[in-house]
C-alpha positions as CSV (number, residue, x, y, z in Angstrom):
1,M,1.8,103.7,166.2
2,E,4.8,105.4,164.7
3,V,6.6,102.0,164.6
4,V,3.7,100.5,162.5
5,L,3.9,103.6,160.2
6,Y,7.7,103.0,159.8
7,I,7.6,99.5,159.0
8,I,4.8,99.9,156.5
9,I,7.2,102.6,154.9
10,A,10.1,100.5,155.2
11,F,8.3,97.7,153.3
12,I,6.8,99.9,150.9
13,C,10.7,101.7,150.0
14,L,12.2,98.8,150.6
15,I,10.9,95.0,150.1
16,L,7.7,96.1,147.7
17,P,10.2,96.8,144.8
18,L,12.0,93.7,144.9
19,I,8.7,91.2,145.3
20,L,7.4,93.3,142.6
21,T,10.8,92.6,140.4
22,L,10.2,88.8,141.3
23,L,6.8,88.6,139.9
24,N,7.6,90.8,136.9
25,I,10.2,88.0,136.3
26,I,8.3,85.6,136.7
27,N,4.9,87.1,134.7
28,L,7.5,87.1,131.5
29,F,8.0,83.3,130.9
30,K,4.4,82.5,132.7
31,N,1.7,81.8,130.5
32,K,-0.9,82.8,132.9
33,K,0.2,85.7,134.5
34,I,-0.3,86.6,138.1
35,K,-2.5,89.5,138.4
36,E,-0.6,91.5,135.5
37,N,-2.7,94.5,135.1
38,L,-2.3,95.3,139.2
39,I,1.7,94.5,138.9
40,D,2.1,96.8,136.2
41,I,-0.1,99.4,137.7
42,M,2.2,99.2,140.9
43,T,5.3,99.0,139.5
44,F,4.9,102.2,137.1
45,L,3.8,104.1,140.2
46,L,5.9,103.0,142.9
47,G,9.0,102.7,140.4
48,I,9.1,105.9,139.0
49,G,7.8,107.5,142.4
50,L,10.7,106.1,144.3
51,T,13.3,106.2,141.8
52,F,12.7,110.0,141.4
53,L,12.2,110.6,145.2
54,L,15.5,108.4,145.4
55,Y,17.5,110.5,142.8
56,F,16.7,113.6,143.6
57,M,16.8,113.4,147.6
58,Y,20.8,112.6,147.5
59,G,21.1,116.1,146.3
60,F,23.7,115.0,143.4
61,L,25.9,117.8,142.2
62,D,27.5,118.1,138.4
63,Y,31.5,116.9,138.0
64,D,32.3,120.5,138.0
65,Q,31.7,121.1,141.5
66,S,33.5,120.6,144.7
67,L,32.0,117.9,147.3
68,N,31.6,118.6,150.8
69,L,32.9,116.0,152.8
70,G,31.8,115.5,156.2
71,G,28.2,117.4,155.1
72,M,25.3,115.6,154.2
73,E,25.4,115.1,150.8
74,I,26.3,112.1,149.4
75,D,30.2,111.6,148.5
76,V,29.6,111.1,144.7
77,H,29.0,113.2,141.4
78,S,25.7,112.7,139.6
79,P,25.3,110.1,137.3
80,I,23.5,112.2,134.9
81,A,24.7,115.9,134.2
82,S,21.8,118.5,135.1
83,W,21.9,120.8,131.5
84,S,21.1,117.2,130.1
85,Y,18.0,116.5,132.2
86,P,15.4,117.8,129.1
87,T,17.0,115.6,127.1
88,V,17.0,112.4,129.2
89,L,13.2,113.3,130.5
90,T,12.2,113.6,127.4
91,I,13.3,109.8,126.3
92,F,12.1,108.6,129.4
93,L,8.6,109.9,128.7
94,L,8.6,108.6,125.4
95,G,9.3,105.5,126.3
96,I,6.2,105.2,129.2
97,I,3.9,106.7,126.5
98,S,5.2,103.9,123.7
99,Y,4.5,101.4,126.6
100,C,1.0,102.2,127.9
101,L,0.6,102.6,124.1
102,I,1.1,99.1,123.4
103,R,0.0,97.9,126.7
104,V,-3.3,99.6,126.9
105,K,-4.6,99.6,123.6
106,K,-2.9,96.5,122.0
107,L,-5.1,95.4,119.0
108,K,-7.0,98.4,119.0
109,L,-4.1,100.1,117.2
110,P,-3.2,99.7,113.7
111,P,0.0,97.7,112.6
112,L,2.3,101.1,112.0
113,I,1.4,102.9,115.3
114,I,2.2,99.6,117.0
115,V,5.3,99.2,115.3
116,F,6.3,102.9,116.2
117,A,5.2,102.3,119.7
118,M,8.1,99.4,119.9
119,S,10.5,101.9,118.2
120,G,9.7,104.2,121.3
121,I,10.4,101.2,123.5
122,F,13.5,100.4,122.4
123,I,14.9,103.7,122.4
124,C,14.0,104.0,126.2
125,S,15.0,100.5,126.7
126,V,18.7,101.1,125.4
127,Y,18.6,104.1,127.6
128,M,17.8,102.0,130.7
129,V,20.8,99.8,130.0
130,I,23.0,102.8,129.8
131,F,21.7,104.2,133.0
132,I,22.5,100.6,134.8
133,I,25.9,100.4,133.4
134,Q,26.6,103.8,134.5
135,L,25.7,102.7,138.1
136,S,27.0,99.9,137.7
137,N,30.7,100.3,139.0
138,N,29.4,102.2,142.6
139,L,26.3,99.5,143.4
140,I,28.3,97.8,145.9
141,E,30.3,100.6,147.3
142,L,27.1,102.7,147.7
143,S,24.7,100.0,148.7
144,F,24.3,101.5,152.0
145,Y,23.0,104.5,150.5
146,G,20.2,102.7,148.4
147,I,22.0,103.1,144.8
148,P,21.1,99.7,143.8
149,Y,17.3,101.1,144.2
150,L,18.1,103.3,141.4
151,I,18.1,100.5,139.0
152,I,15.2,98.5,140.1
153,F,12.8,100.3,137.8
154,P,14.8,100.3,134.7
155,I,15.0,96.4,135.6
156,N,11.3,96.5,135.7
157,Y,10.7,98.9,132.7
158,I,12.8,96.5,130.3
159,L,10.9,93.0,131.8
160,C,7.6,94.7,131.3
161,S,8.4,95.9,127.9
162,I,9.4,92.7,126.5
163,R,6.3,91.1,128.2
164,A,4.0,93.5,126.4
165,E,5.4,93.6,123.4
166,I,5.3,89.5,123.2
167,D,1.8,89.9,123.9
168,V,0.8,92.4,121.2
169,I,2.6,90.3,118.9
170,K,1.0,86.9,119.8
171,R,-2.4,88.8,119.9
172,Y,-2.2,90.2,116.4
173,K,-1.2,86.5,115.2
174,E,-4.2,84.9,116.9
175,K,-6.4,87.6,114.8
176,N,-5.1,86.7,111.2
177,I,-5.7,90.2,110.2
178,E,-6.0,90.2,106.2
179,E,-3.5,92.4,104.3
180,K,-5.1,95.2,102.4
181,E,-4.1,95.5,98.6
182,Y,-2.7,97.9,97.0
183,S,-1.9,98.8,93.2
184,N,1.3,100.2,93.7
185,K,4.0,97.5,94.0
186,F,5.8,100.0,96.4
187,L,3.3,100.5,98.4
188,K,1.9,96.5,98.4
189,K,5.3,95.3,99.4
190,C,5.5,97.9,102.2
191,N,2.3,96.8,103.0
192,K,3.3,93.0,102.9
193,M,6.0,93.7,105.2
194,L,3.9,95.6,107.6
195,Y,1.6,92.7,108.2
196,N,4.1,90.0,108.5
197,I,4.2,90.6,112.3
198,N,7.4,88.4,112.5
199,N,9.3,91.6,110.8
200,W,7.9,93.8,113.7
201,P,10.7,93.8,116.0
202,V,13.5,94.6,113.0
203,I,10.9,97.3,111.7
204,A,10.9,98.7,115.0
205,I,14.6,98.9,115.3
206,I,15.0,100.2,112.2
207,L,12.7,103.0,112.9
208,S,14.2,103.9,116.1
209,I,16.9,105.8,114.1
210,P,14.6,108.3,112.6
211,I,12.2,108.5,115.3
212,A,15.7,109.6,117.3
213,I,16.8,112.3,115.2
214,I,13.3,113.9,114.8
215,L,13.4,114.0,118.7
216,M,17.0,115.1,118.8
217,C,16.1,118.2,116.2
218,I,13.0,119.0,118.9
219,L,15.3,119.3,121.7
220,I,18.1,121.3,119.9
221,L,15.4,124.1,119.4
222,F,14.6,123.8,123.5
223,G,18.7,124.2,123.8
224,Q,20.3,121.0,123.9
225,R,23.0,119.6,121.8
226,P,22.8,117.3,119.3
227,D,24.8,114.3,121.3
228,E,23.0,115.6,124.5
229,A,21.8,112.0,125.4
230,I,25.2,110.5,125.6
231,K,26.7,113.6,126.8
232,A,24.7,113.1,129.7
233,F,26.4,110.3,131.0
234,L,29.9,111.0,129.8
235,E,30.0,114.7,131.2
236,T,29.9,113.3,134.9
237,S,32.3,112.2,137.1
238,D,32.7,109.0,139.7
239,W,30.5,106.8,137.5
240,T,31.3,103.8,134.7
241,L,30.9,105.8,131.6
242,S,32.2,109.3,133.2
243,T,35.4,111.5,131.2
244,K,35.6,114.4,133.4
245,I,37.6,114.8,136.5
246,S,36.2,117.0,139.4
247,P,37.8,119.7,141.7
248,P,39.2,118.7,145.2
249,P,36.7,118.2,147.7
250,V,36.1,120.5,150.3
251,I,35.8,119.4,153.9
252,Y,33.7,120.5,156.3
253,D,35.2,119.3,159.8
254,G,32.4,118.3,161.7
255,H,34.0,118.1,165.2
256,Y,32.9,121.8,166.5
257,L,29.7,123.4,167.0
258,C,30.8,126.3,165.0
259,T,31.8,124.2,162.2
260,V,29.5,121.6,162.4
261,S,26.9,124.2,161.7
262,L,28.2,125.1,157.9
263,R,26.1,121.6,157.5
264,G,22.7,124.0,157.6
265,H,21.4,125.0,154.3
266,K,23.4,128.0,152.6
267,Q,20.5,130.7,152.7
268,I,20.8,130.5,156.5
269,V,24.4,129.6,157.6
270,K,25.6,132.1,154.7
271,P,29.0,130.5,153.9
272,I,31.4,133.5,152.6
273,R,34.6,132.2,151.4
274,M,37.3,129.1,151.6
275,G,39.4,128.7,154.2
276,I,42.3,126.6,154.9
277,R,42.6,124.2,158.1
278,R,45.3,122.0,158.6
279,G,46.4,122.3,155.0
280,E,42.7,121.2,153.9
281,K,40.2,123.3,152.2
282,I,37.1,124.1,154.4
283,V,34.2,126.3,154.2
284,V,34.0,129.2,156.4
285,N,31.4,131.6,157.5
286,R,31.4,134.7,159.6
287,Q,30.2,133.2,163.0
288,L,33.0,130.6,162.5
289,C,35.7,133.3,162.1
290,I,34.3,135.4,164.7
291,A,34.2,132.5,167.2
292,N,38.1,131.6,166.2
293,A,39.2,135.3,166.5
294,F,37.6,135.4,169.7
295,E,39.6,132.3,170.9
296,D,42.7,133.9,169.3
297,L,42.1,137.1,171.4
298,I,41.6,135.0,174.7
299,Q,44.8,133.0,174.0
300,E,46.6,135.8,173.3
301,K,45.4,138.0,176.2
302,L,44.9,135.5,179.0
303,P,46.6,132.2,178.2
304,K,45.1,130.4,181.6
305,I,41.9,131.3,180.9
306,H,42.0,129.9,177.3
307,H,43.4,127.0,178.4
308,F,40.3,126.5,180.8
309,I,37.9,127.7,178.3
310,R,39.2,125.3,175.7
311,Y,39.0,122.1,178.4
312,I,35.4,123.0,178.7
313,Y,34.5,123.2,175.1
314,D,36.5,120.2,174.3
315,K,34.9,117.9,176.9
316,Y,31.2,119.3,176.1
317,G,31.1,120.9,172.7
318,Y,32.6,118.0,170.7
319,P,30.6,115.3,172.4
320,L,27.4,117.2,171.2
321,S,28.6,118.1,168.0
322,K,29.0,114.3,166.9
323,H,24.7,114.2,167.0
324,I,24.4,116.9,164.6
325,N,23.6,115.0,161.8
326,T,21.0,116.4,159.6
327,A,21.0,119.9,158.1
328,V,17.9,121.2,160.1
329,Q,19.8,120.3,163.4
330,A,22.9,122.4,161.6
331,D,20.4,125.5,161.0
332,I,19.2,124.7,164.9
333,I,23.1,125.2,166.3
334,Y,24.0,127.9,164.1
335,I,20.8,130.3,165.6
336,I,21.9,129.0,169.1
337,M,25.0,130.2,168.1
338,K,24.3,133.8,167.4
339,P,24.0,135.2,170.9
340,L,27.6,133.9,171.4
341,E,28.9,135.2,168.0
342,W,27.9,138.7,169.2
343,I,29.2,138.6,172.8
344,F,32.2,137.3,171.2
345,L,32.2,140.5,168.4
346,L,31.7,142.6,171.3
347,I,34.6,141.6,173.1
348,L,36.7,141.6,169.8
349,Y,35.8,145.4,169.4
350,M,36.1,146.3,173.2
351,F,39.5,144.8,173.8
352,D,41.4,144.7,169.8
353,E,42.4,147.3,167.9
354,K,42.0,146.1,164.7
355,P,39.0,143.4,165.4
356,E,37.9,143.2,161.8
357,N,41.4,142.7,160.8
358,R,41.5,139.6,162.7
359,I,38.4,137.9,161.9
360,A,39.3,138.3,158.5
361,I,42.7,136.3,158.9
362,Q,41.0,133.3,160.4
363,Y,41.6,130.0,158.2
364,I,43.5,131.6,155.9
365,G,46.7,129.2,155.9
366,E,49.3,131.3,157.5
367,K,48.7,130.7,160.7
368,V,47.7,128.0,163.1
369,N,44.0,128.0,164.1
370,F,41.9,127.0,166.7
371,E,38.8,124.4,166.0
372,L,35.3,125.9,166.9
């Protein structure tokens, strides 16, 4: 039963988006559409859902934060600055609403509203193209992570929008609506231009400028910058349009149990500071420092016993740590190691004159540190 469920999920997430893309390409050029309404609904519901799920599942960090190499996160920064999300989502929402107006209402809308909707689609489509360009330099390198699937919905949105606009223009031409007569010359000229359906794409592009300005003014009231739509892509690193340089990555050395537990959720494993191991920056918590201080004490007082403990730990601890691949598993290791941490701490307080000093100097780059 579980195998069947996994196959269904894999089909929905991996295969179906590709099939829908192919069908949308066919429907764009074919006169007799293939299940147009059903494909549109599936494209938007599945496309929006999977895109948001995939994007936020990665746990992207902004350019001003260090990546955790060896942790659970993807090893690139966010392609969109998180502080620009309100602007990005507003443009996305504008595009979806504009598409739905044209796709659902069709001839029930007056020409001016259709042109406004086409302007909204144009703004969103341009933004979709910029997003695709932003991801383009990492599509192959990060294909294992499924990054190419982030551009599938933008591509489908553009395909569906072009088809919907062509369809509504074609229907209006067939309807042959009579122009209204106005005595005012200016209104008469505007009306004639608007009822000339061939002008709609050009008018839509021209109207997109004031619509974008109005949208920008509204977003400024909510704390966004005037050029936020562009800086959303520029204030990033690791991507095509990125202009920022990120701080050096932080290494989570996943070779040993105490260290690998730091891959867990921060609320549980409680990292306290940065440390140095073999010249590289790493994250440390109190459990790791106590364990390393304990081994330091044992090596100092009982070197032969330390050699035996190290042999056993390297033989069994290291292979076990290689199977810890999720944050939840790391949380469990941290909790399992808690009783040992308390035993180590008790021994330190019993046999070391200044136990907290020994704990504090672990991984500060001034001494050789062991690997737990």
